[in-house]
N, C-alpha and C positions, 0 to 999 in steps of 0.2 A: 555730702556726709563723708564718712569717714567708712571706708569696708572695713567691717567686722572678720575676722577671722578668730580660728584657734591657734594655738600656739602648736609647735608638732612633736612634742611629747606625748601628751593624751591623746592625737591620733597615730603614734609608730604605738603605742600600749593597747588602745583599740583595733587598729588591724593584726598586734598580735592572738588579740582575742578573737578575732572575727573567722582566722584564716583555721583555725580547728574547728571552729563553732561549724562550720560548712564541711568540711572532712566528717563531722561527727554525723552532720545531718546527712551525707549521704551512705554513710554508715549504718544507719537506721532506716534506711530504705529509699530514701528520695532520689532521683536522679541525680545523675552527674551533671546535664544541662541544668538543670534548673538550678543546682548550687553555683554553676556558674552565672547566669543569670542573675540571681542576688548578690554576686559578688562584684560583677560590672556593677549593677544598682549602688551597692555600697561602695566603692570606688571612686563613682561619679559625685555622691553625696560629699564625698570625704576631698576632693577636689574641687569642690564648689567651695566649701565651707572654709577651704584651707590656704584659697587661691592665695598665689602672689605674684602673677602676671601673665603675660601672654601666652606661655611653656605650657600653662597648666590650663590655655583655654586651649590648647591645640591638643594636648593629652583627651581633654573633656569632649572634643568632636570626634578624636579617634575611637574612645570608650562607647561614644552613641554609634558610630557605625559596626562597632562590633556586637552590638547591644541589635543593632537590626538587620546584622547578620543571623544573629540566634534566632529573630523572631523567626525571620524568610524561612527557616529551615526545622520549624518547630510546629506556627499555626499554622490553621487552614481555615481562618475567619478573613471574609472578604473585608472586615476592616483593616487589615494590615495596608491593605491598597490606600486605603486614606490617609494612614498615618505615614508611610513610606512618603506618599507624594508631598505630605510637608515637609518633611524630615529633606526630601531631596531640595525643596524650593526653597527651607531655609538654610542651606549648608552653605551656597558660594557664598553669603554674604557674609556668617559668621567668620569664614576659612580667608573671605578678602581682607575684614576689618583685622584678624587675625594675626596677617603678614603684609599689610600692605606696603605696598612700593617692592616688594620684590618680583624677580620675572616671573610670573606666571601667566598664566591666560590670562584673558580678561573675563570677566564677568560669565558670559555667554556661553563661552567655549568651557568653563570651567562650570559652569550647571549641566552643559550637554556632557561633559566629562564624568561629572559627577553620579546622573541620572544612567548613563550607559555601564557601568561601573556597580552601582545598585541594579541594575537588570543583570550583568552577568553573575553578578553574587548568588541572585535569586536563583537563576535559571540552574545555572553551573550544579550547586551543592543540590543534594540530592534532600529531600521533603523525606525525614524521618519514618518509615513505617512502624517501626519497631515502639509501639508503647511511646507515642508522643507527649507532652505534658497535658494536650486539649483532648488527649481521645477520652469517649465518652464513658466513666464509670455509674455503670446503671444498677441503682440500688436496688435491690431485688432481683437481679440476675446473677447473683452470684452462684457459688456453691451451698449457700447456708441463704437463711430469708428469715429475721426476725419480724414478729408484729408490728407495726408501725415505719417500719422501716422506708417503704415505698411512699409515704406520705412526701416528702420532697421529691417526689418527682413532679407531683398532680400540679403544682403551680408553676412549673417550668417550660416555655414555650421552645425549648432548644429542639433542634430536628435530630433524629435518631435516623431513620429510613426513609426513601422514596418506593414505592409500588407501582406498576404499572398493570393493570388488568386486561384479557382478552379471551373475552368472555363467551362460550361454545351459545348456539342458537337458543338451547333449553335453557341455559341457567337464567334464572331471574334477576333482571337488572336493581340495581340498590341493594338497601340495608345493610346492616352493621357489619365488621368485617372483624375476625377474632385472630390476631396473629401472635400465634405461639412463641414463646421465646427460652422458659426454663420452667420445666417439671419437676419439683420436689417431693419424692413418696417416702420419705423418712422422718419422722418430726419425734423432739423429744425436748420437753419441757415448752419450751415457748418458741423455738426453733424448729425450723423445717430443712431439710438437707438431700442435697442433689447426688444421685449416683457421681462417685470421683473416676471410674474407670471408663475411659473412652477409646473407643475400637477406630482403627481407621475406616476409610468408606471410597469404594471408588464412586468416581464422577459419573453421570448418565451421560446418555450421547449429546449432540449437539441440540441447541432447541431454538437454534437460528432460523430457518426455515419452517418450525415446526405451526403446524395450526393446529389448535385446540378441537378435540371430538365436539358432539352435540353436549352432555353433559359434564365436561371440563375447561379449567379456566387455565390459560399461562398466562404464569406471573412472572412478573419481573423486578426484581428490589435492587435497589443501591442502595447497601447500607454504609452508615456514614464509622468512622474507627469507633469500635466498643470495646474497652479493655477486657469485656470477657469472652470475646470470638461469637457469640451466641447470632448462629441464622436461625432470622426469624421466618414463621412457613403460617400455611392459613391451612383450612379446609382438610379433608383427605387426600391419600397420596394416590396418583394416579400415575403408576409406572415408576420406572426410576427417578429417583427423587430429585437431583441436583445437575445442578451443569454450570459452572464458574466460571468467569470469564478470564482465570488464572490456572493452571496446573498444580495448585498448592492443596494438599492433604484433607478431604473431609474426615471430620470425625463425629462419631455419634455414639451416645450411652444408652444404660439396658431403657429408659426411660423414654426416648423418643428424640432427645436433645440433640439439636445438631446444632458444630462447631466448624469455623472456618482455622487453619493454622496460624498466621497471625492475628494481629489486632485492629491492622489499618481497614479501610474502606475497603470493599467487593461488591460487585455487581454478579448476582445470581439469578439464574429460570431454572424454573419445575412448572411439573403440571401437577392441577388441585380438580377435586372434584367436591360439590357441596358433600356436609353443611358447609358454607363458612361461620356461620354463626350459630349458638343453642337453640333450639324450639324444646314443645312438648313432647315431639316426637323423639324416642332415644336412638336418632341418625350417628352413625359410628364414626372418628375422626383418626380411629388408629387400630391397628393390629386385633381380633379374638381370640387371642391366646395369651398367657400369663407363661414368662420362663418358670422352670423350676424356682420353688421358692421364693416368688412376685408373690403369686397371693397371701402369702404368710405376712410378707413382709409390707404388703399395703392395706392389710388389717391391723398391724398390730397399732396397739395406743400406747403413750409413754406412759411410762411409772408414775408419774409426777401428775398425770390426770386427777383432778376434781372428780369422785364419782357424781356428782348431781346433773354432770355433764351427759355422763351415760344414761345417766335416770330421766332426762329432759331428753333428750334420743329417742328411748324407748317408748316414752310417755307421749309420744307427738305422733311417730311413725310406726311404735311396734305392732299394731295392730293388721297393718297392710301384710297381704300376702306375696306381694313380687317386690325385686328388688327397686326397679323403677318407681312403684307405688311409693314405695316406701323414701326412696330420692327427692320425689312431687311434695311429697308431704313437708318433709324438713325443708325444702325451697322456700315450699307457700310459708311456713312458718317462719322463716327469718326475716323475709321480704315484708312481711305483714305487721312482724311484730318489733321491729328493729329498725331505728333511722340511720340515714346516710351520711355520715360527718368527714368533711377532709382534715378537721383536727381535733382526731380525736383524744380523749382523758387517756395519759401514760400511766404503767403499770410494769412491776418485775418481768421480766417474759415469762417466770412459768405460771403467774397469772392472769396477765394480758387475754387470753381468752375467758377466762371464770370473770375476768373482771366486765370485759364483753357484754357476754350474755350475762349475767344475773344482778349487774350495776348500773353500768352507764345505759346498755343496750342505745348504746351508738358508736358508728366507726368508718372505716370505708373499704374499700374492697377486700382489700386483705383478712380482715377480720371475718367480713362473710362467708369469703372461701375457705379459710382456716377452719374456721365454723361447721360449716357444711361436710367440709373431709373428716374433718372426727368426729361428731355427729353420724354422720354415714357408715363411716366402722365400726363403731357402736351398736347399730342393725344389724351388721355383720356385709356391706358392701365395698368392697375395695374401691380406694380414691387413692387418691392426688393432689397437689395443691398445684395450681399453675401461674405464671409471672407474663404475660404477653400485652400486648394494644391493642384497643379498639378504635373504630374509626368509622366514619361511613364513605361511602363511594361517591362522594360528592363536593369533595374540598380538593380542586385538582391545581398544579398549578403545570403550565404546559403541559399536559398530559397525565401527569403523575399522581399521585396521591402523596400528601406530606404528612408525616407521621410523628409527632411530637413527643417531646418526654411526657408533657401535659396527658398526652393519651396512654399514660401505662396504667394497665387491670391486672385484678386475680382474679382467678374464675376457679372451679373443680373441677378434675376428669371423676369421671364413674367407671367401675367396671363391670358390665353387665354378661353374662355366661351365654354363648352361641352370638352375640353382638360385636364387643368389643367396648373401647375407651368412648363414654361419650363426656363431651361439654356439659357441663350443668351449671349456670350464672346466678347464685342467691343475692347479688347485689339489688337491693331494691332501685325503682326508679325507670326509666328509659333511659337507654343508653345516650339519647340526645340531651336527657336530662343531667347527667354524670358526666359525661365527656365532653358535653357542649359539639354543639353545630352551627354556632355563628360565624358566619361567612369570615376570610379574611380580608382585612383591609387592603386597598388598592397598595398603598403603601409596602405594608406587609409582604401583599405579594410580589410587586416589583422586586422589592429585596431577596425575596425568596431566589427570584429569576436570576438576580445577579450573582446569589452567593452561587448558585447550580452553574453556573456558567464557569465562574473562578475556578472553581474545583473540578471541574471538570476541562478545562483547557488550559489550565495553569499546575494547579496543586497535584492531579491527576500525572502529571509529564514529569516522574519522579528521575530515580537513578537508573533504573529499569528503563523505563519509557526513552530516555536520554540513549543511554546504549543501542537500544534499540531502532530509535531513528536514526542515527549516526550511520549505524551498520546498514541501515535500509536507504541510506542516501549513497552510500559508498557503494552497492550493489546499482542500484539506479545508475551512476556515473559509470561503469563497464559498460553500462550499453549505447550506440552508438544515437540510437534515434532513440528518443525518450517520447513513448506515445501518447499514455496517461500513469504521470506520477501518481502516487499516491498521498494520502495528505502526513501519513507519517515521514515518507523522504523530504518532502516540502518539509516540516517543520526541522529535521534533524540539518537540512540545509541552510536555513534560515538562522540554527545557531551557529554552525560554521563560517558562515559568511559573518557572522552577527560578532564572534571571537575572533574571525580575521582582522575585520576591521578596526577592532581595539586595539590588536597588537600592530597594525600598520600605522596605526596615528600616533600610540605612543613612539615607536622605530622616527618615526616624520618626527615629532617635536622633539625627543632625544636628542636628533641628528641637528635640528636649527638651534639648537643647544650650543651643542658641541663644535660647529664648523668656527663661526667667529672664535672663540678660544684658542682651538687649534692653530686658526692662521694668524694668531695676534691681533686681531681687526677690535678696535671697540666698538660697540654695538650703543646707538642713540637710544634712547627711552625716554619717555614725556618729563617735561620736568613738575608734574602735579605728583607724581608718588616722592617729592622730596617733601613738598607736603603737607599729604596724607603721613606724611611719618610723623612730621613733627607734631602736626594736631592729634594723631593718635596715641602719641608719649603725653601730649596735656590731657589726653582723655584718661590716660590712664594714670597721671600724678592726682586728675580729681578726685578718680576711688578710693586713691590712696589718701585721700584727708587735704591733699591742698589745695584751697581755697584764690587761687591767682586770679588778681582781678580784673577782671573782662576787660576793664579798657585799657589795657594795655597793649602794647605789639608784640609780634614775635620776639623780638631780640630783647625786650625794656622783659618782658613776662619770663623770659628765660633766666635774665641777671636777681629779678626777683627773687626766684625761686633758688639761685646758687646762692644768692647774702642768707639764708635762713638754712640752709643744707649743709650741714658741716661733714659732707661725704663729696669724693675726688670726682665722682659720676656726674656731679654736678657741672661739672664744666661741659659737661660732654653734651648736654640740652646746648650750652651757651653757642659751643663750635656748631652743634644742629643747628640753630636758629643764625647764626651767619651763614653756613654753607643754604639754607634758606634763601637768604637776598640775595646770595650767590648768582643762585640758578634761578631766580624768577623772572628774572626780566630775561632772560635766555629763550626760554621756551620749550630749548630742550638739553639735557645732558648725556654726556658719555659713560658707561657703565662703571668704568672706576668709581666717578664722582657718586655713580647711585650706590655703589657699595658701600665706600665709604660712609656715606648717610644710614645705611643699614647697618654700621659698627657703630656710631657715635648713637641711632635712635635705640639698640640692643643696651648700651651700656646707661643710655639714661632710665630705661626701665628700674632698672634697679638701685633707684634713689627708693629708700625707704620712706616711711612716713614724717610727716614733720613732729619736732619733739617741743614746740612752741605751744 
């Protein structure tokens, strides 16, 4: 049937609207890369619906190539490998059908060249580490938290970080691990706020050869790109806190939250000691002192808090003598009188805690942690709300524990004089019931391993690593005898050889095409290309709506179209059919004849839709 397309005027008007819209989206906070990707998608749709011929097909292929380049720079997902492979496989036939008969490489050569260029663009273009679009934006790990926000994480299996533990001989195996992310110490209405001042910190000594002490744990973390730059910790510190795999600056706020300098993926190590999870004994995870004014800040209650919340806290725990006894009484009350759910009823932020305690009596971890923190303050115990992740020491992939968004959790830290900050978890149910301990499927585990290899071998080989590899290769070349080349230098050498091979190949192809023309020689090419040109034009005409009788031979079919098309281009189709017969029996033809056929085909493609 006929190929429907929009007229040019509506498309031009729509384009005039889309362009300022994309500019406005960037002005409102979206990244320029996202706007460019959206613009490319629009141009693809516009090119498809407004297609007029093979030139539009070639432009569409160019746009698809640009989209693949942007995807290579922006994404860290292993799914890109599958999509890029499909694109590379489908591109050569598309190019051949778009420009049949032109002196190009064969399909196999075109496939190889396309694959090489795709690899080159992916390797050579830097992977942006400055807030890529798929950077994990962790709800609940920003400078403020509104009750109910973390519920969106609890059903998401996306990976956040991996951790490997090397425990000392006196550390008990197994158990739950509470990875601390953000501690939020100020509450106002229904929101919690973190400290905004972050101070630079020096990195600790190298831990590459460090062995943990009898009661210590050497922790290695591979964090995915995280928009909030949070560095996750577990247990109490044992000596200097962090050693990153790069020289970027560490940042820390007054609540003990740690941050990296940028949002990219990072590997870091630190020494910790128990407790790794809360218990019935007040084992501290942080310092035993408060900064000036911190006690008052961690006891302050919001002005908008309903007085019934304070009265409830006093009725539950006010009779106990010690701070720890009051905290345990509040924890037991929340665990036994309230129900855990991942889909709590929604309320206004200022009323969310009141609705949880006195109306719905059900909620997820944020509600329990916030209730305990506020009620502890009401009975005179300094407190803060903490967001992080909880997992078990049993779900491993190649020796690494995988921490997913669905492992997100919130708990409370209370301050006890002469002891320090202690973890308290008021959420009812065992950790395995809440966070799930079902084993990962074989397919899921395999996918995790592929994803890890993809990130290590390809994605982490970014612009900085590329420069380092090239420099290492140059230094290695200065040595006459290469005894033990390192992996970085070999990767750099591979990149140089790859780029050099592409450049040399391009030069050879250009010379092979240029020399016969400079010498005035006629290059002989297969006659089948003229036949493909002719039938390609016939296919184009069919898409335009020309229903040429299939029984007609090439020349009669061309005359049939010419008799019904009131256009001069129709004669070009007849001439192309004559040329088809002329070379059909010869088997080969010279380059000038092929050039004539290409010109006739270009004219014939401009035949418009039938008017009858």
